[in-house]
N, C-alpha and C positions, 0 to 999 in steps of 0.2 A: 136617477134612482128614487123610488118612492120612499116617503118617510114612514116610520113605523106607525101603525094604527094604535089606538088607545082603548084601554079596557073600560067598559061600562060597568057601573056598580052591579054586583051580583044580586039576584032576585030572592035570596033567602034571608029572612030577618035574623039578625044577630041577637040571640036571647041573652039576657042577664048582663048586657053591657049597656050602660046608660050614657048620656051625654056628659062630657067633661069640659071644663074651661081650659082655654089656652091651646086647643088643638088647631093651630093655624096652618100647619104644614099641608101643602097641596099634594094630593095623590092622583090628580086627574090625568097626569102625563105618564102613567105606567104603560109601557108598551105591551102588546100582546103578541104571541107567537103567530107567525104568518099562517093563515088557514090552509093554504095549499101545501106548505111543508108539514103541517099537522096531519093532513089527510094522507100524505105520503108516508107518515110514520105508522099509520094504523095497522099495516100488515106485518110490522116488525115482530120477530120472535121475542117473547117476553122473558123466557127462562134465562137466556144469557144476560139480559139486562138486569134481571133480579140478582143473579149471582155476582155480577160486577158491582152493583150497588151495595150488596151485602158485604163484600170484601172492603169496599170503600168505607162503609159505615163502621166496620170493625176496626179499620185503621184509625178513624176519627176517635172511636171509643178508647183505643190504646193511647193515643196522644192527648186525649182530654178525658181522663178517667172520672172526673167529677161531673161530667155532663149528664150521664144517666143516673148517677146517685142523687142529683138534685131533683129528680122526678119524685122522690119519696115514695108515697103510697101508690104512685102511678107507674113505677118502674117496670111492672109486668103488664101494663096496659098495651093495647094495640091502637095505633093511630092511623088515620087515613089522611094523607096529604094529596089534595085534589087540585092539580093544575088545570083549571077549567078550559084552557086553550090547547090542551093536549088530549090525545085519544085514549088515555089510560090514567090510572091513579096509582099512587105509591103507598103501600101499606108498611108501616114501620112498627116492628115489635122490639122494643128496647131490650127485653130479656135481661134486665138487671145489669146491663153493661156488656152483654153479648148480643148485639143487635142483629136482627134479620130483616131484610127488605124484600118485599114481594111486589112486583108490578103486575097489575091486573087490569083487564077491561071491565067497564061497568063501574059500580059505585064502591066496591070493596066493603070490608067489614072492620069495624073498630069501635072503641068506646067514644071516640071523638073524631070529627072531620074538620080539617081546616082547608077551605076552598078559596081559590082566587087565581088570577093569572100567574103563570110561572115566574114572571119578572117580579111580581109582588112578593111571592114566597121567597125568592132568592134575595130580594132587597131586605126582607125582614130578617133573614138569617145573617146577612152581612151588616146589619145595623144602618143601612142606607136610608130606610124609611122609619118614621115614627110608628111603632106598632099600634099604639092607641088610635092614631089618626087613620091607619089602614082599616082597623076594625070599625071605628066610628063612621067612616065614610062607606063601609061595606064593600071596599075593594077586596078585603078578606072577610070571610064569614066563618062562624063556628056552628057546627051542629053536634048534638049529643052532649057529652059530659064537658061542660065549659071549664070546670075546675081542672080537669085533666089536660085540656088543650092549653090553658093558661100556664099550667106547670111546665109543659113542654116548651112553650114560648119563653118563659123565664129562664129555663135551663139553657136554651140556645143563646139567649141574650148574655147570660153570665159567661158562657164559654168563649164568646168573641171569635167565632169561627171565620175562617177564610177558606172557602171550598177550593178555590183555584190553587192556593198555597198548599193545601193538603194533597191535591192531585199532583202537584209538581214534585212533592217529596217522593211520590210513588214512581216518578218518571225517570229517576236516575240521571244519566247524562243528557236526557232529552228535556230536562226541567226548564232550561232557558227558552227553548222553542215552545213548550207548552204555555209558559207564561206570556210569551209574545203573541201567540195565537189567541189566547183568551183576552188579552188586553186589546187586541185589534177588534175582536168580536164585541167586546164591551163598548168600545168607542163607537163602532158602527151601529149597534142596536140600541144603546141606551140601557141595556140590562146590566144590573150590578152583579157581575160574575165573581167579584172579589170584594174584600172589605175596603171601603174608601180610605185613601191615604191619610186624610185628616184624622180619621178615627185611629189609625195605626200609630200616629205620632202624638196622640192626645195624652 
């Protein structure tokens, strides 16, 4: 079985983020989504995916009510999350705690864009990677309103999300099987699909 390939730094300059001392964490081993699978996802209907992600986001908002409040002045802004190794982007409208997610092809529209490999975005959400190191190395890049993007990042950091755990709670009796499937996928791909155990016990 072939090993996962690794993401090259994005080619968009990260504005308003300067060098910082002590960013020694390596981010060069971030896996990228297999290109063949990504191309196979291109014809997928996006409306059902948007509805499912909206329901998922609303569940997270209910369980973590402070998440979107922490956005402050940006609680009504629209963000574009751009997994650069997938054939679509995710547009998140926090709606002041009533989020709506729209999956679109192309660049999407929003006040800020956070772009990078899917694994880097998930690793940032789960606290598996140092956010400053990801941005400094340009594995993740920001376009548009940097203050809004950093507000979103800080809100997610404070919420200490575990997306697999959130999905498991929606699965009822299937929760143990969902957890095992995601744990297996995480082990085989190196993608952080849940919050690292050392962070959960810290």
